[in-house]
Backbone as JSON, one array per atom type, in Angstrom:
{
  "sequence": "XXXXXXXXXXXXXXXXXXXXXXXXXXXXXXXXXXXXXXXXXXXXXXXXXXXXXXXXXXXXXXXXXXXXXXXXXXXXXXXXXXXXXXXXXXXXXXXXXXXXXXXXXX",
  "N": [[58.98, 117.54, 15.91], [59.47, 119.62, 18.62], [61.0, 119.23, 21.67], [60.3, 120.56, 24.79], [62.13, 121.49, 27.61], [61.26, 121.03, 30.95], [61.38, 123.46, 33.42], [62.56, 122.94, 36.52], [62.14, 123.84, 39.83], [64.23, 123.96, 42.67], [66.72, 122.32, 44.76], [69.81, 120.9, 43.76], [71.44, 117.74, 44.25], [74.19, 118.08, 44.6], [74.34, 120.79, 45.41], [73.02, 120.63, 47.88], [74.79, 118.96, 49.25], [77.06, 120.6, 49.41], [76.11, 122.67, 51.05], [75.63, 121.2, 53.41], [78.28, 120.46, 53.97], [79.46, 122.97, 54.5], [78.01, 123.71, 56.8], [78.81, 121.68, 58.55], [81.58, 122.2, 58.79], [81.46, 124.7, 60.07], [80.3, 123.92, 62.5], [82.34, 122.26, 63.53], [84.21, 124.2, 64.07], [82.92, 125.83, 65.93], [82.07, 124.28, 68.22], [84.34, 123.4, 69.91], [85.14, 125.93, 70.91], [82.89, 126.77, 72.37], [82.86, 124.83, 74.39], [85.27, 125.44, 75.68], [84.74, 128.02, 76.65], [82.7, 127.45, 78.45], [84.09, 126.11, 80.44], [85.7, 128.21, 81.38], [83.73, 129.91, 82.4], [82.7, 128.36, 84.51], [84.97, 128.29, 86.16], [85.3, 131.01, 86.85], [82.88, 131.4, 88.14], [83.23, 129.72, 90.31], [85.35, 131.0, 91.64], [84.07, 133.39, 92.41], [82.13, 132.3, 94.09], [83.71, 131.22, 96.13], [84.67, 133.59, 97.27], [82.27, 134.58, 98.29], [81.63, 132.64, 100.23], [83.83, 133.01, 101.86], [83.22, 135.5, 102.9], [81.03, 134.76, 104.46], [82.32, 133.19, 106.34], [83.77, 135.16, 107.66], [81.64, 136.64, 108.71], [80.59, 134.75, 110.47], [82.76, 134.56, 112.22], [82.76, 137.13, 113.34], [80.3, 137.09, 114.66], [80.59, 134.94, 116.51], [83.09, 135.07, 117.67], [85.05, 133.25, 116.95], [86.52, 130.99, 114.55], [84.69, 129.1, 112.09], [84.53, 125.53, 112.32], [84.17, 123.92, 110.13], [82.69, 123.61, 106.84], [80.23, 122.43, 107.19], [79.52, 123.35, 109.71], [78.95, 126.02, 109.17], [76.69, 125.62, 107.61], [74.93, 124.33, 109.41], [74.56, 126.36, 111.29], [73.21, 128.23, 109.84], [74.48, 130.0, 108.07], [75.12, 129.24, 105.53], [73.39, 127.54, 102.85], [72.37, 124.08, 102.44], [72.88, 123.32, 99.81], [74.98, 124.9, 99.12], [77.66, 124.06, 99.29], [79.44, 123.29, 97.42], [81.36, 124.22, 94.53], [80.2, 125.83, 91.46], [81.39, 124.36, 89.39], [81.74, 121.91, 90.56], [83.68, 121.35, 92.5], [84.49, 120.62, 95.9], [83.99, 122.72, 98.72], [86.21, 123.89, 101.19], [87.33, 124.77, 104.52], [90.21, 126.04, 106.0], [92.4, 125.9, 108.95], [93.02, 128.54, 109.47], [90.88, 129.9, 108.55], [90.66, 130.27, 105.83], [89.1, 129.9, 102.7], [88.85, 127.34, 100.34], [88.59, 125.59, 97.16], [88.04, 122.23, 96.25], [88.35, 121.32, 93.58], [89.63, 123.42, 92.37]],
  "CA": [[58.51, 118.13, 17.12], [60.49, 120.13, 19.51], [60.71, 118.96, 23.09], [60.67, 121.63, 25.7], [62.54, 121.02, 28.93], [60.56, 121.65, 32.07], [62.26, 124.05, 34.42], [62.17, 122.5, 37.86], [62.72, 124.62, 40.92], [64.69, 123.13, 43.78], [68.16, 122.2, 44.92], [70.4, 119.66, 43.27], [72.13, 116.97, 45.28], [75.49, 118.71, 44.83], [74.12, 121.99, 46.2], [72.71, 120.21, 49.25], [76.02, 118.43, 49.85], [77.92, 121.74, 49.71], [75.53, 123.33, 52.22], [75.92, 120.35, 54.57], [79.71, 120.56, 54.23], [79.71, 124.26, 55.14], [77.45, 123.65, 58.16], [79.68, 120.79, 59.32], [82.82, 122.92, 59.09], [81.14, 125.7, 61.08], [80.11, 123.22, 63.79], [83.65, 121.84, 64.04], [84.9, 125.38, 64.57], [82.2, 126.43, 67.06], [81.89, 123.42, 69.39], [85.43, 123.5, 70.89], [85.12, 127.25, 71.54], [81.81, 126.78, 73.36], [83.3, 124.01, 75.52], [86.31, 126.18, 76.4], [84.1, 129.12, 77.36], [81.96, 126.86, 79.57], [85.09, 125.84, 81.5], [86.08, 129.51, 81.95], [82.59, 130.4, 83.17], [82.66, 127.6, 85.77], [86.11, 128.7, 86.99], [85.01, 132.33, 87.4], [81.78, 131.22, 89.09], [83.79, 129.11, 91.52], [86.1, 132.06, 92.34], [83.1, 134.28, 93.05], [81.49, 131.55, 95.17], [84.69, 131.15, 97.23], [84.66, 134.9, 97.94], [81.02, 134.69, 99.04], [81.76, 131.79, 101.41], [84.81, 133.68, 102.72], [82.46, 136.53, 103.6], [80.22, 134.1, 105.49], [83.26, 132.78, 107.4], [84.05, 136.36, 108.43], [80.43, 136.97, 109.48], [80.55, 133.77, 111.57], [83.81, 134.93, 113.17], [82.3, 138.33, 114.05], [79.19, 136.71, 115.55], [80.95, 133.93, 117.51], [84.46, 135.29, 118.15], [85.9, 132.11, 116.59], [86.32, 130.55, 113.17], [83.93, 127.85, 112.0], [85.41, 124.36, 112.19], [83.98, 123.29, 108.82], [81.56, 124.1, 106.04], [79.02, 121.89, 107.81], [79.18, 124.24, 110.82], [78.29, 127.18, 108.57], [75.36, 125.18, 107.17], [74.08, 124.06, 110.57], [74.26, 127.62, 111.97], [72.4, 129.08, 108.97], [75.25, 130.94, 107.26], [75.06, 128.7, 104.16], [72.39, 126.5, 102.62], [72.97, 122.75, 102.18], [73.33, 123.22, 98.42], [76.07, 125.86, 98.92], [78.92, 123.5, 99.79], [80.31, 122.96, 96.29], [81.46, 125.22, 93.46], [79.41, 125.51, 90.27], [82.09, 123.33, 88.61], [81.68, 120.64, 91.27], [84.69, 121.19, 93.54], [84.01, 120.78, 97.28], [84.52, 123.88, 99.44], [86.75, 123.56, 102.52], [87.86, 125.88, 105.31], [91.38, 125.58, 106.75], [92.44, 126.33, 110.35], [93.11, 130.01, 109.51], [89.63, 130.44, 108.03], [90.73, 130.47, 104.38], [88.21, 129.04, 101.95], [89.39, 126.83, 99.08], [87.77, 124.62, 96.46], [88.77, 121.0, 95.96], [88.66, 121.19, 92.15], [90.24, 124.64, 91.82]],
  "C": [[59.66, 118.51, 18.03], [60.08, 119.84, 20.95], [61.16, 120.13, 23.93], [61.02, 121.02, 27.05], [61.76, 121.78, 29.99], [61.58, 122.24, 33.04], [61.74, 123.65, 35.8], [62.89, 123.35, 38.9], [63.11, 123.67, 42.04], [66.21, 123.08, 43.8], [68.63, 120.88, 44.33], [71.1, 118.97, 44.44], [73.48, 117.61, 45.61], [75.33, 119.97, 45.69], [73.83, 121.64, 47.66], [73.96, 119.69, 49.96], [76.97, 119.57, 50.24], [77.41, 122.48, 50.95], [75.81, 122.51, 53.48], [77.39, 120.4, 54.95], [80.03, 121.86, 54.96], [79.2, 124.25, 56.58], [78.33, 122.79, 59.06], [80.97, 121.48, 59.72], [82.57, 123.97, 60.17], [80.93, 125.07, 62.46], [81.43, 122.77, 64.38], [84.44, 123.0, 64.59], [84.25, 125.86, 65.87], [82.19, 125.58, 68.31], [83.08, 123.48, 70.36], [85.47, 124.86, 71.61], [84.05, 127.34, 72.61], [82.23, 125.98, 74.6], [84.35, 124.74, 76.35], [85.7, 127.31, 77.21], [83.32, 128.61, 78.57], [82.9, 126.59, 80.74], [85.51, 127.15, 82.17], [84.96, 130.07, 82.83], [82.51, 129.68, 84.51], [83.79, 128.03, 86.71], [85.83, 130.06, 87.63], [83.87, 132.26, 88.41], [82.27, 130.64, 90.39], [84.58, 130.15, 92.32], [85.15, 132.99, 93.08], [82.43, 133.59, 94.24], [82.42, 131.45, 96.38], [84.71, 132.47, 97.99], [83.4, 135.08, 98.78], [81.1, 133.86, 100.33], [82.77, 132.4, 102.38], [84.14, 134.79, 103.52], [81.6, 135.94, 104.71], [81.1, 133.61, 106.64], [83.56, 134.0, 108.28], [82.84, 136.79, 109.26], [80.3, 136.04, 110.67], [81.56, 134.18, 112.65], [83.4, 136.17, 113.97], [81.22, 137.96, 115.07], [79.62, 135.83, 116.71], [82.35, 134.08, 118.1], [85.36, 134.07, 117.94], [85.6, 131.74, 115.13], [85.46, 129.29, 113.15], [84.88, 126.68, 111.77], [85.3, 123.72, 110.81], [82.83, 123.98, 108.08], [80.24, 123.64, 106.67], [78.56, 122.76, 108.99], [78.48, 125.49, 110.3], [76.86, 126.83, 108.12], [74.44, 125.02, 108.38], [73.69, 125.35, 111.32], [73.54, 128.63, 111.07], [73.16, 130.1, 108.14], [75.28, 130.52, 105.79], [73.9, 127.72, 104.07], [73.11, 125.18, 102.32], [73.52, 122.63, 100.77], [74.47, 124.2, 98.11], [77.4, 125.33, 99.46], [79.85, 123.08, 98.67], [80.28, 124.1, 95.28], [80.52, 124.85, 92.32], [80.06, 124.43, 89.39], [82.14, 121.99, 89.31], [82.7, 120.45, 92.37], [84.14, 121.46, 94.93], [84.73, 121.96, 97.94], [85.02, 123.42, 100.81], [87.26, 124.84, 103.19], [89.05, 125.35, 106.09], [91.37, 126.2, 108.16], [92.51, 127.85, 110.5], [91.85, 130.68, 108.98], [89.64, 130.74, 106.54], [89.87, 129.44, 103.66], [88.88, 128.64, 100.64], [88.41, 125.84, 98.46], [88.62, 123.43, 96.1], [89.17, 120.87, 94.51], [89.39, 122.38, 91.58], [91.71, 124.71, 92.1]]
}
């Protein structure tokens, strides 16, 4: 009697291991790039936010003929909201005596 081998469809263990290896290598390549881009996005967002706050300082100066003493003064007078005192990256926004806006983390 002749035995016939059944053809089974599916993946072997070796094939699955190779696929997992390829996926792992791709993840090791992709994750650092994503983290680096996130840092760049936060930095650019903070720069744009500083420019927006600088515009509010100038609007305050036009309205009151003086510079605001602090970010809190801009918030209390309605030029900024309470949640607009820090950059997207987390750095605190400050105003110096000349009215220049800077971020603590930038």
